[in-house]
C-alpha angles and dihedrals in degrees: 000000000000116000119247117259128189120240110273113260113264093227095054107137123243118192120219119248109246091205095067120085120195126213130184118221123195098342108065090120089069092063095222118178117224118230134200119246117188106142095131106005121153132207114266120192090344095303129098111238121203128197117226125197132187118233133201102219093130098240112101092186096058126073118203120210112229116198111208122230136167106263103219093189111026091173137352087262095062128068130215116330125256111237143021125209099203100101127091096210122106111267126243122200126236105194115181123204142154112239119257099353120156105183135131090236093064112125125171115224121187126189122206113224122185121219116272119257107201087342092305117129132176126257114295117172136160120199109191101178114113109220098174107096098208101058119087109167102010122058120215114272118263133193108270099034109137135196134194094237142011089250090055089053094045093047091048093053092041092052090046090051092047092053092048095044110253137099128233137211135186104262095186141340136184135207137196113273113268090009136089091217108125113227105177144354144185116226113195142177114277088239092062119127127358136272119273120244090261094050092045090062091056123096094241114118115256110250101162119097103170091260112182099201110128148128126223117213130199133186112239130184091002095277111047132069120216132197105236101173135019134189113184104175119099124196097209139058120267120245110190095178095052095047093056087084096045119122097247093052095043091059095050111132108229088202095052093104109105126194108241111212117206116246116249094198103108092199089061087054094205124173123167129211131184112222110224133148116285112244128194117235118192118215147084124289114249119219123236132210104264096216093053119112097182121143114270119251106240091218092064118109142163111285100234128178120236112294096009095111090053090045092054094047092049091047092054092043091056094046094049090056095048101031113062114220091016110157132195138158132190122208115209138181126231093273091056094253116148112247107166139004133195124183134173126184120222096253091055092050089051092045091055088067091062103030105024095107093093122031130179120203107214113206098166094124091050096046094048094043097240119184089254114054091219125170123186135200106212135184136174124247133212091280092052089252121138117255128196117241100173144334131222141185114209133196093211143339102259124134092250094056093048091049089053090051098046094046090049091050093044092050091051087054090053094254097297107135122200124259092236133022122195121200143153121259097280105143096205091053091047091053092047092052091051090055100041100032102032095160098041121102105247114202136169116244102256098212089056092049092049093047093047091053091050093046098048099043121078090220090051091099091056112106089210092055091047091053094048091046092050093048091048093049104035105028101049109106097183134038095244090052091055094047094049092047091048091051091050090049094051091048097046097049096038096245098137095114097043099115094184092059089047091061090056090051091051088055094047094120090066097054115012109098093221090068095041101063092120094050120097113224102167092215094301089123120035123222113224101029119279138150103320118218115275119233114277094244093037110154092016104066126047135164092277098047112124126219094252091048090052094051091047091057095034096089092039092056092047091049092052092049091050092048090050091052092049090050092047090051091052092046092049092052092051095039116114108184126213105246113231101185139040091236116125090219089070092055092045097052096036085073094046114034126075115252097259095049094043092054090054092045089049089062089059090050092053092048090056086086090066091060119089145147102050109199130185110225105167140014130193110176108296091348113093128181119212135186119217124192119219129194117236122250092275091050094247109155092198090069095044116147127220122233122191116219126186119205131191111203093193100047094031088232123154130185129182126200089233088064093212091157093060095042099043106015099242136075123278127229093260094056091044090053091054092049090052091046089055094048098253106153100184128044110251114257095241089067094055103080118206089222088071099043121111092200094055112112111234118182116188095182108106120250107267092215117191122016091211105109136155102266090202094057113089090193090061091046089058093044094050096044094044093053093049090048093050091053090054090049093051093047091044092059095062095085145342091264091052090048092053093050094045092049091048090050092051091050092049092047092049091051091051093051091049091052091056090049092050091052090054089051092051 
């Protein structure tokens, strides 16, 4: 928990940077003074770059210090801002773009995301709804917009101004000392300021009104220009016809548009998006062939009913104000139609830091052509319950769409991919995973594979066939055993010419357990078969559920899941299991594991009694290989099976051929027997995963980052207080004593706040 800090004193001195030279362009007659702004600057190329801005306070002799802050709500027409500069981590860029567009409305928006700390990232939100009625192709500027060059930034603001009906000029700019390299600039409305006394006596018509509309640009990381400050409001009417002949619009370069190619470097994690107004499109969603990898038609878009686009935007806008660290991004085509959406709440982003090792991508709604084209990223928590890690709405199931989705999700998670990703057999999704997660283990979700085989084969309803299929898939300990058993099954049931089944066999290394012994599954898939995890929104979403209905129940379902996790945490901490063996391992892990995990581990302890006849078959220095015999389920020793277990005496490492630890996350009975055989009284620490521990402290409240906030900004008051309160709530849930202390602290704080309010009333 971050220690409390007081707000920095307002009169804290900030020394100017001698390496920055300031120049005035086009507005020297106004006599503006330039002021230093370094409230949240970062080091760029080893040098500290400061932004300077001219002011109009009327006193040329006085310089006013302006502390920069992220203006979350520049105007009533803009939603929450895009980036915060209060983290110390290196920044990574999330740069959204539609592929291959060449359109005047192209704008490149980049979002700064700090690295996760325990899976906790800072606020990163995109609001893509244009609420300024005059703009058609160019959205109003917002803090955090970035451009690849100064010319790009100037051209964008100039085009936006031309569309709206005003002209711009460079109010000021600054360069590095002894260099012509521009480091920052202020672009303002041409009506900014007032004429000097000398100019006022001239016959030229007065056009200046003291308009404050402007954007302040700063060079970051030596090659990108960021919008640091924005003022949208104008104090004069627009005149689109008159401004056509203004200087800034006359010199517009018609060929200034540049085709922005998407980066293919996964480590850069770059996705580009063009910000355009969201437009509703009424119609029914058409289904696509799931195994198609064809290029996407750029004209495609989500088929939304009237008002649903606005509903989505309003829903996200409300969540981002009340849910710290909430993230969403909308992908739109050139006409402003909504194509794809991805959103992640703050708790899910935090949970990814604890349970992001294994992730399943649930495409049930897509594969079954539900009314809502919903896709889910799902993990499993310390109680073996499903947890939501992100939601998406997709226009289609092409490789390009999936690449957009995966890169956006990966960037939100600070570029840290999962160890294992589980999916269905969608070819486009498989190809996208190979490109975006090249080092991740991509496996097919086994319950879906098994169910698909049973559903599509005529013999699938046969109990005999089901038993044979289960034995072949789940009981094979070596690859040659599986292949021989599969061949016998094909031969016996006359499935030799079934080409569809042959394609499954060719992909066996992605789903058959015998080939996946080095893949960590964290219990997300059970071997042998058990009750597979139900869909996250099971019972709440069906084929007829509408988009509005889904968003209406979305928060309710999350709340119920969070409450269940809190109750399971409490139950696990109070749980005192009945010990069933005399093994010391049972006592050891009864104090560590959550209730659900311990009960499953206890089964392995009980089955140790079926293991016998430990025989050493090979030794290579400290590494010894044993064979253990195990009775069958009926206790028949004649049908005993042999399990090979390797044991390293030096590293206290043990590995069984059944690979229970990788599949389930805890040691099997065979490995436990070998540890006992070698006199190891406690299970080595590397085999007690923190993801299963009931005493592991998990805080889902986002890191509050810096305590330096704008004390005049009510939005930042709320944000800061809410984060602090959520940290108290999370800590207060750990025990009854913690709860009592937290509740008492809340009551005392509320009384103190009310006393202050009463004094103001008096």
